[in-house]
C-alpha positions as CSV (number, residue, x, y, z in Angstrom):
1,M,-133.6,2.4,-53.5
2,N,-130.4,0.4,-52.8
3,Q,-126.8,1.8,-53.2
4,Y,-126.3,-1.5,-54.7
5,P,-128.2,-3.5,-57.4
6,T,-130.5,-6.5,-56.5
7,A,-128.6,-8.9,-58.2
8,L,-125.0,-7.9,-56.1
9,V,-126.9,-7.8,-52.9
10,L,-128.2,-11.4,-53.7
11,A,-125.0,-12.2,-54.5
12,L,-123.3,-11.5,-51.1
13,L,-126.5,-12.9,-49.1
14,L,-126.7,-15.8,-50.7
15,G,-122.8,-16.5,-52.2
16,T,-119.2,-14.8,-51.8
17,A,-119.4,-11.6,-53.0
18,T,-116.9,-8.8,-53.5
19,A,-119.0,-5.9,-53.8
20,G,-116.4,-4.7,-56.2
21,A,-113.3,-4.8,-53.0
22,P,-109.8,-4.9,-54.8
23,P,-108.8,-8.3,-55.0
24,N,-106.1,-9.9,-52.0
25,A,-107.8,-8.0,-49.5
26,A,-108.4,-10.3,-46.9
27,A,-105.2,-10.1,-45.2
28,V,-101.6,-8.8,-45.2
29,P,-99.6,-10.9,-47.2
30,G,-96.4,-12.9,-45.9
31,P,-92.9,-12.1,-47.1
32,A,-92.9,-13.9,-50.6
33,A,-91.3,-16.9,-50.4
34,S,-87.7,-18.0,-51.6
35,D,-87.2,-20.9,-54.5
36,T,-85.1,-22.3,-51.9
37,S,-87.9,-22.3,-48.6
38,T,-90.3,-23.2,-51.6
39,A,-89.0,-26.1,-52.6
40,L,-88.3,-27.1,-48.6
41,A,-92.3,-26.4,-48.4
42,V,-93.1,-29.1,-51.4
43,E,-90.9,-31.8,-49.7
44,A,-92.7,-31.3,-46.4
45,L,-96.4,-31.3,-47.9
46,E,-95.0,-34.4,-50.0
47,R,-94.5,-36.3,-46.9
48,G,-97.8,-35.6,-45.3
49,A,-99.8,-35.8,-48.7
50,H,-101.9,-39.2,-49.6
51,P,-102.7,-39.4,-53.2
52,L,-106.4,-40.3,-53.8
53,R,-107.5,-42.4,-57.0
54,T,-110.3,-40.3,-58.5
55,V,-113.0,-37.8,-57.3
56,E,-115.6,-39.6,-58.7
57,P,-117.5,-42.1,-56.5
58,Q,-117.5,-45.4,-58.0
59,G,-115.1,-48.3,-56.9
60,D,-112.8,-48.8,-54.3
61,T,-112.4,-45.7,-51.5
62,S,-108.9,-47.0,-49.4
63,D,-107.7,-44.1,-50.5
64,L,-109.9,-42.1,-48.5
65,R,-108.9,-44.2,-45.3
66,P,-106.0,-41.6,-44.6
67,L,-108.8,-38.5,-44.6
68,D,-110.8,-41.1,-41.9
69,R,-107.8,-40.6,-39.8
70,M,-107.9,-37.2,-40.4
71,I,-111.6,-36.4,-40.0
72,G,-111.0,-38.5,-36.9
73,D,-114.3,-38.4,-34.4
74,A,-115.7,-35.2,-36.1
75,R,-119.6,-34.8,-35.8
76,A,-119.6,-32.0,-38.7
77,V,-117.4,-32.0,-41.2
78,G,-117.1,-28.7,-43.7
79,I,-116.3,-29.6,-47.0
80,G,-115.8,-26.3,-49.5
81,E,-114.9,-26.0,-53.6
82,A,-113.0,-23.3,-54.6
83,T,-115.3,-22.5,-57.2
84,H,-119.1,-22.7,-57.2
85,S,-119.5,-24.9,-60.6
86,S,-117.2,-27.2,-61.0
87,H,-118.1,-30.9,-61.7
88,D,-114.9,-32.5,-60.0
89,F,-115.8,-30.4,-57.1
90,F,-119.2,-32.0,-56.3
91,A,-118.1,-35.5,-57.2
92,L,-115.7,-35.3,-54.6
93,K,-118.2,-34.1,-52.0
94,R,-120.5,-37.3,-53.1
95,R,-117.7,-39.8,-53.2
96,I,-116.5,-38.4,-49.5
97,F,-120.0,-38.5,-48.0
98,R,-120.8,-42.0,-49.3
99,H,-117.4,-43.6,-47.8
100,L,-118.3,-41.4,-44.8
101,V,-121.6,-43.4,-44.5
102,A,-120.5,-46.7,-44.9
103,E,-116.7,-46.2,-42.9
104,K,-117.4,-43.5,-40.3
105,G,-121.4,-43.4,-39.8
106,F,-122.2,-40.0,-41.4
107,R,-125.9,-39.4,-42.3
108,T,-126.7,-36.4,-42.9
109,F,-125.9,-34.2,-45.9
110,A,-126.1,-30.5,-45.4
111,L,-125.7,-28.2,-48.4
112,E,-125.6,-24.5,-48.9
113,A,-129.1,-24.2,-49.5
114,S,-132.3,-22.9,-47.4
115,W,-134.1,-25.2,-44.9
116,S,-137.1,-25.5,-46.8
117,T,-135.1,-26.6,-49.9
118,G,-133.7,-29.1,-47.4
119,L,-136.8,-30.8,-46.8
120,R,-138.5,-31.2,-49.7
121,L,-135.5,-33.1,-50.4
122,D,-135.2,-35.0,-47.1
123,D,-138.8,-35.8,-47.9
124,Y,-137.4,-37.7,-51.1
125,V,-135.0,-39.6,-49.9
126,L,-136.4,-40.7,-46.4
127,H,-140.1,-41.7,-47.9
128,G,-139.6,-41.4,-51.9
129,K,-141.8,-38.0,-51.9
130,G,-141.9,-36.1,-55.3
131,D,-139.5,-36.0,-58.1
132,P,-136.1,-34.9,-57.3
133,R,-135.7,-33.2,-61.0
134,R,-139.0,-31.1,-60.2
135,I,-138.0,-30.7,-56.4
136,M,-134.6,-29.1,-57.6
137,S,-136.0,-27.1,-60.5
138,D,-138.3,-25.4,-58.0
139,E,-135.8,-24.8,-55.6
140,F,-132.5,-24.2,-56.8
141,Q,-133.2,-20.6,-58.7
142,R,-131.4,-17.5,-58.8
143,D,-128.4,-17.3,-56.7
144,Y,-129.1,-21.1,-55.9
145,L,-129.0,-22.2,-59.6
146,W,-125.8,-23.6,-59.4
147,W,-126.6,-27.0,-56.9
148,N,-129.3,-27.7,-59.7
149,N,-127.1,-30.2,-61.5
150,T,-125.8,-33.9,-62.7
151,D,-124.0,-34.3,-59.4
152,Y,-126.1,-33.4,-56.8
153,L,-129.1,-35.3,-58.7
154,R,-127.1,-38.7,-58.5
155,L,-126.4,-37.9,-55.0
156,I,-130.1,-37.3,-53.9
157,E,-130.8,-40.8,-55.7
158,W,-128.1,-42.8,-54.0
159,M,-129.3,-41.2,-50.8
160,R,-132.6,-42.3,-52.2
161,A,-131.7,-45.6,-53.1
162,Y,-129.7,-45.7,-49.9
163,N,-132.5,-45.5,-47.8
164,V,-134.5,-48.4,-49.7
165,R,-132.2,-51.0,-48.7
166,H,-131.3,-49.6,-45.1
167,P,-135.1,-48.1,-44.1
168,H,-134.2,-48.1,-40.2
169,D,-130.9,-46.3,-40.7
170,P,-131.4,-43.6,-43.0
171,V,-129.3,-40.4,-44.1
172,R,-130.9,-37.7,-44.7
173,F,-130.5,-34.4,-46.8
174,M,-130.2,-30.6,-45.1
175,G,-130.8,-27.1,-46.1
176,D,-128.9,-24.7,-43.6
177,D,-129.3,-21.1,-45.4
178,I,-131.7,-19.0,-45.4
179,G,-132.6,-17.0,-48.4
180,W,-135.6,-18.4,-48.9
181,T,-138.7,-20.2,-47.1
182,G,-140.9,-22.0,-49.0
183,P,-144.7,-21.9,-48.9
184,E,-145.0,-25.4,-47.4
185,V,-142.9,-24.0,-43.9
186,Y,-145.7,-21.2,-43.2
187,D,-148.4,-24.0,-44.2
188,A,-146.4,-26.1,-41.6
189,V,-146.4,-23.3,-38.6
190,T,-150.2,-22.4,-39.0
191,D,-151.7,-25.7,-39.1
192,Y,-149.6,-26.4,-36.4
193,V,-151.1,-23.4,-34.4
194,A,-154.4,-24.7,-35.6
195,R,-154.6,-27.9,-34.4
196,T,-152.8,-26.9,-30.7
197,H,-153.6,-23.6,-30.3
198,P,-156.7,-22.4,-32.5
199,G,-157.2,-19.1,-30.9
200,L,-153.9,-18.0,-31.8
201,N,-154.9,-18.8,-35.8
202,A,-155.9,-14.7,-37.1
203,R,-152.9,-13.5,-34.6
204,F,-150.4,-16.1,-36.8
205,D,-152.5,-15.1,-40.5
206,G,-152.1,-11.4,-39.5
207,L,-148.2,-11.4,-38.5
208,Y,-147.3,-13.6,-41.7
209,R,-149.8,-10.9,-43.8
210,G,-147.7,-10.8,-47.5
211,L,-144.7,-13.1,-46.6
212,R,-146.2,-16.6,-47.6
213,P,-144.5,-17.2,-51.3
214,T,-147.4,-17.3,-54.0
215,V,-144.6,-17.1,-56.9
216,A,-141.4,-18.8,-57.9
217,T,-138.3,-19.0,-56.0
218,G,-136.1,-16.7,-57.8
219,K,-139.2,-13.8,-58.8
220,Y,-139.7,-14.2,-54.5
221,M,-136.7,-13.3,-53.8
222,D,-135.9,-10.4,-56.6
223,H,-139.4,-8.8,-54.8
224,Y,-138.4,-8.9,-51.5
225,L,-135.3,-7.2,-51.9
226,D,-136.4,-4.8,-53.9
227,M,-139.2,-3.5,-51.2
228,P,-138.2,-0.1,-49.4
229,Y,-135.7,-0.8,-46.2
230,A,-138.5,-0.1,-43.9
231,E,-141.4,-2.7,-45.1
232,R,-138.2,-5.3,-45.0
233,K,-137.7,-4.3,-41.0
234,E,-141.3,-4.3,-40.3
235,M,-142.2,-7.8,-42.0
236,A,-139.1,-9.1,-39.5
237,D,-140.4,-7.9,-36.5
238,R,-143.5,-9.8,-37.5
239,T,-141.6,-12.7,-37.9
240,G,-139.9,-12.3,-34.7
241,R,-143.0,-11.7,-33.1
242,A,-144.7,-14.7,-34.3
243,L,-141.6,-16.6,-33.4
244,R,-141.7,-15.7,-29.5
245,L,-146.0,-16.2,-30.0
246,L,-144.8,-20.0,-30.4
247,T,-142.1,-20.7,-27.9
248,R,-144.4,-19.3,-25.4
249,Q,-147.2,-21.8,-25.8
250,S,-147.1,-25.3,-23.9
251,P,-145.5,-28.3,-26.3
252,G,-148.3,-30.4,-25.1
253,A,-148.1,-33.9,-25.6
254,D,-146.1,-33.8,-28.8
255,R,-143.2,-32.4,-28.0
256,A,-141.3,-33.2,-31.3
257,A,-143.9,-31.5,-33.3
258,F,-144.0,-28.7,-31.2
259,E,-140.1,-28.3,-31.7
260,R,-140.5,-28.9,-35.5
261,A,-142.8,-25.8,-35.6
262,V,-140.4,-23.6,-33.9
263,Q,-137.9,-25.2,-36.0
264,N,-139.7,-23.6,-39.0
265,A,-141.0,-20.6,-37.6
266,T,-136.9,-20.1,-37.1
267,A,-136.4,-20.7,-40.5
268,I,-139.3,-18.0,-41.4
269,D,-138.0,-15.4,-39.2
270,Q,-133.7,-16.0,-40.5
271,T,-135.4,-15.6,-44.0
272,A,-136.9,-12.0,-43.0
273,R,-134.2,-10.9,-40.9
274,Q,-131.5,-11.7,-43.4
275,Y,-133.1,-8.7,-45.8
276,A,-134.1,-6.5,-42.6
277,F,-130.6,-5.0,-43.1
278,D,-130.4,-1.4,-44.6
279,F,-128.3,-2.0,-47.6
280,D,-127.2,1.3,-48.4
281,D,-125.1,1.2,-45.6
282,P,-122.0,-0.7,-45.8
283,A,-121.6,-1.6,-41.8
284,Q,-125.3,-2.9,-42.4
285,L,-124.7,-5.0,-45.4
286,A,-121.4,-6.5,-43.6
287,A,-123.6,-7.1,-40.3
288,G,-126.2,-8.8,-43.0
289,M,-123.2,-11.7,-44.1
290,R,-122.2,-12.0,-40.4
291,Y,-125.7,-12.7,-39.3
292,R,-126.2,-15.3,-42.5
293,D,-122.8,-17.7,-41.6
294,R,-123.9,-17.1,-38.1
295,A,-127.5,-19.1,-38.7
296,M,-126.1,-21.1,-41.5
297,A,-123.4,-22.5,-38.1
298,A,-126.7,-22.4,-35.8
299,N,-128.4,-24.5,-37.9
300,V,-126.2,-27.2,-38.5
301,V,-125.4,-27.4,-35.0
302,R,-129.0,-27.4,-34.2
303,W,-129.8,-30.3,-36.5
304,Q,-126.8,-32.3,-35.6
305,Q,-127.6,-32.4,-31.7
306,R,-131.5,-32.7,-33.1
307,T,-130.9,-36.1,-34.7
308,G,-127.7,-36.7,-33.5
309,T,-125.9,-38.0,-37.1
310,K,-122.6,-37.2,-38.3
311,V,-123.1,-33.9,-40.6
312,L,-120.9,-33.8,-44.2
313,L,-121.5,-29.7,-45.0
314,S,-121.1,-28.7,-48.2
315,A,-120.5,-24.8,-49.1
316,H,-117.6,-22.4,-50.2
317,D,-114.7,-22.8,-49.3
318,A,-114.8,-18.8,-47.5
319,H,-117.7,-20.4,-45.8
320,V,-116.3,-23.6,-44.2
321,A,-113.3,-21.7,-43.3
322,Y,-112.0,-20.5,-39.8
323,Q,-110.6,-17.0,-41.6
324,T,-112.7,-14.3,-43.8
325,Q,-111.1,-13.7,-47.2
326,D,-113.0,-10.4,-47.2
327,P,-113.1,-8.9,-43.8
328,A,-114.8,-5.9,-45.0
329,H,-117.7,-8.0,-46.0
330,Y,-117.7,-11.1,-44.7
331,P,-116.3,-10.0,-40.9
332,R,-117.2,-13.7,-39.6
333,M,-117.5,-16.7,-41.1
334,Q,-119.5,-20.0,-41.1
335,G,-116.7,-22.2,-40.0
336,A,-115.3,-19.8,-37.3
337,F,-118.7,-20.3,-35.6
338,L,-118.7,-23.9,-36.0
339,R,-115.8,-24.0,-34.4
340,E,-117.0,-21.6,-31.8
341,S,-119.9,-24.2,-31.0
342,L,-118.8,-27.7,-31.7
343,G,-114.7,-27.3,-30.8
344,P,-112.4,-29.6,-32.2
345,A,-116.1,-31.9,-33.2
346,Y,-115.7,-29.4,-36.2
347,V,-113.3,-30.5,-38.9
348,S,-113.0,-27.8,-41.9
349,V,-112.1,-29.1,-45.3
350,G,-110.5,-26.6,-48.0
351,L,-110.4,-28.0,-52.0
352,S,-107.8,-26.0,-54.5
353,F,-107.2,-26.8,-58.0
354,D,-104.1,-25.6,-60.0
355,Q,-106.2,-25.4,-63.9
356,G,-109.6,-26.2,-65.8
357,S,-113.3,-25.0,-66.0
358,F,-116.3,-23.9,-64.1
359,N,-119.3,-22.2,-64.2
360,A,-120.0,-18.7,-63.5
361,T,-121.6,-15.3,-64.3
362,G,-120.1,-12.3,-66.0
363,P,-120.6,-8.4,-65.7
364,D,-123.5,-9.3,-68.1
365,G,-124.9,-11.8,-65.8
366,A,-124.9,-14.4,-68.6
367,I,-123.9,-18.0,-67.3
368,R,-120.8,-18.9,-69.3
369,R,-118.2,-21.7,-68.9
370,R,-115.4,-20.1,-68.1
371,T,-111.3,-21.9,-68.4
372,L,-108.4,-21.0,-66.0
373,G,-104.8,-22.1,-67.3
374,P,-102.0,-23.1,-64.6
375,A,-102.3,-20.8,-61.5
376,G,-99.7,-18.0,-61.4
377,R,-96.3,-17.6,-59.7
378,G,-96.5,-16.7,-55.9
379,S,-99.9,-18.5,-55.6
380,N,-100.7,-20.9,-53.1
381,E,-102.0,-23.4,-55.9
382,R,-98.8,-22.7,-58.0
383,T,-96.9,-24.5,-55.0
384,L,-99.3,-26.8,-54.0
385,D,-99.3,-28.2,-57.7
386,R,-95.3,-29.3,-57.4
387,V,-96.4,-31.9,-54.8
388,R,-95.7,-35.2,-57.0
389,Y,-99.6,-36.4,-57.0
390,R,-101.9,-35.3,-58.8
391,D,-104.9,-35.4,-56.3
392,Y,-104.4,-35.3,-52.5
393,A,-105.2,-34.7,-49.2
394,V,-103.0,-33.8,-46.6
395,D,-103.9,-32.6,-42.7
396,L,-102.5,-29.4,-42.4
397,R,-102.4,-29.5,-38.5
398,T,-99.6,-32.1,-39.0
399,V,-97.3,-30.9,-41.9
400,G,-93.9,-30.5,-41.0
401,S,-91.5,-27.5,-41.3
402,P,-91.2,-25.4,-43.1
403,A,-94.4,-26.1,-44.4
404,R,-96.1,-24.9,-41.4
405,A,-94.9,-21.2,-41.9
406,W,-95.4,-21.4,-45.3
407,L,-99.2,-22.4,-45.0
408,A,-99.4,-19.9,-42.1
409,A,-98.7,-17.0,-44.6
410,A,-101.7,-15.4,-46.6
411,R,-100.8,-15.5,-50.5
412,P,-103.1,-15.2,-54.0
413,T,-105.7,-18.1,-53.8
414,R,-108.2,-19.0,-56.0
415,S,-111.9,-18.7,-54.4
416,I,-114.0,-18.2,-57.1
417,G,-118.0,-17.8,-56.1
418,T,-120.5,-17.6,-58.6
419,E,-119.4,-14.7,-61.2
420,Y,-116.1,-13.8,-63.1
421,P,-113.5,-12.2,-63.1
422,D,-113.0,-12.8,-58.9
423,G,-110.2,-12.5,-56.6
424,P,-107.9,-14.1,-56.3
425,H,-107.8,-13.2,-52.1
426,D,-104.8,-13.7,-49.9
427,V,-105.9,-17.3,-48.2
428,A,-103.6,-18.5,-45.0
429,L,-104.3,-22.1,-45.5
430,G,-103.4,-23.3,-42.5
431,R,-105.0,-20.9,-40.1
432,S,-108.4,-21.4,-42.6
433,Y,-108.4,-25.2,-42.8
434,D,-107.5,-28.2,-41.2
435,I,-107.5,-30.7,-44.4
436,L,-106.7,-29.2,-47.8
437,I,-107.5,-31.3,-51.0
438,H,-105.5,-30.2,-53.9
439,L,-107.1,-31.3,-57.4
440,H,-104.4,-30.6,-60.6
441,H,-107.8,-30.3,-62.9
442,I,-111.3,-29.9,-62.7
443,E,-114.1,-29.5,-65.1
444,A,-117.3,-27.2,-65.2
445,A,-120.6,-29.1,-63.5
446,R,-123.5,-30.0,-66.1
447,L,-126.2,-27.7,-65.0
448,L,-129.6,-29.3,-65.5
449,N,-131.3,-26.1,-66.6
450,D,-131.1,-22.2,-65.3
451,K,-135.1,-21.9,-65.3
452,G,-135.2,-18.0,-63.8
453,S,-131.6,-17.2,-64.4
454,A,-129.8,-17.7,-67.6
455,R,-129.3,-13.6,-66.6
456,L,-128.4,-12.8,-63.3
457,G,-128.1,-9.1,-63.6
458,T,-124.5,-7.1,-63.3
459,Q,-122.0,-7.7,-60.9
460,H,-123.5,-10.6,-59.7
461,R,-121.5,-13.3,-57.9
């Protein structure tokens, strides 16, 4: 029996939950800023700020040209979100992606969703295969349900329409997360083995025994986590053996097919290993969180290098950041691993807001619309909202003094996962992100459905 409830462990593994950690536990906060120093910081931020016309994708995008200069020659840009279910964050990402496709040659939208989910959606945007509503309903269950919203549906439909017009220069969709691997990925690996190394069929059937999903996404994830630790560990041992067996084979004449099979076997192994930690041990739970962020970063890097495309990565503020907000549970974040792999070719963009609404679960697991008023005194958002622009972007790397010192100090910041109440958490903005986009007001996203997920259990984020 796990020390933590299944819902909480899934929230930690697939979200940014804190397992009951006290708020503001991520960093030692700096000294309280005086009214005078804060006013001077606001003035410096204003000098570097560039106003945004809108978050909505339609119309002129000339207001995003300063963002082009901030991004520079980056090959991967991580854009965060201060909540997991607000329309304005999702719409802004749609707008920025469309602009970067047109102006900066970006061609991949990467989402904090599983690899197999990304394959199904990529098949749709490339070839029109399947119904995006059905794919999203099938895949975005349990802790991924927040992505089943009207904004992402519109993004995916736009990507498909773009590819119809540009069949020889398509945009792509990829999932970098590891919480679920669908049955079609298992089938892709075993079909490849049957075609190229039929003598290994029986071995792969045995190694993948009991792993290929036969139930819905959410039910499978719950069932997997309810298994005893020893059983989960044994399953990960088998997926690792399958991956090593495959990589030892000759790629033959079709190296591309071999590499796809290895990537799919890697995704299977990543999911099994994600659940192969002892969640009764807090140190092991933290190791599982580190493993997830490292794997997500590796998947983005591998995709970028294999496809040669520039990538916009959509994830929570905490994941795209360089510094962790909660070191006890999240020792190192995806943004730090991406910077380690890509250097300055990775750029991190944090999103913040002063007031507005979002969807989240509560202690009873029910999904509700939450509304927050203006940010409190002493918070990062309170100062950010004093800048004269309602919505704006600012390059934190080039802002002048005294804002630079203000940005280096950790202060209470809204960083809301899938459950509320949550935080605030102490964040040093200048140490966490290269660029910040601040929105004055946000509205909750419109969820398409909450299939299998209307009640997610206690303490879920």
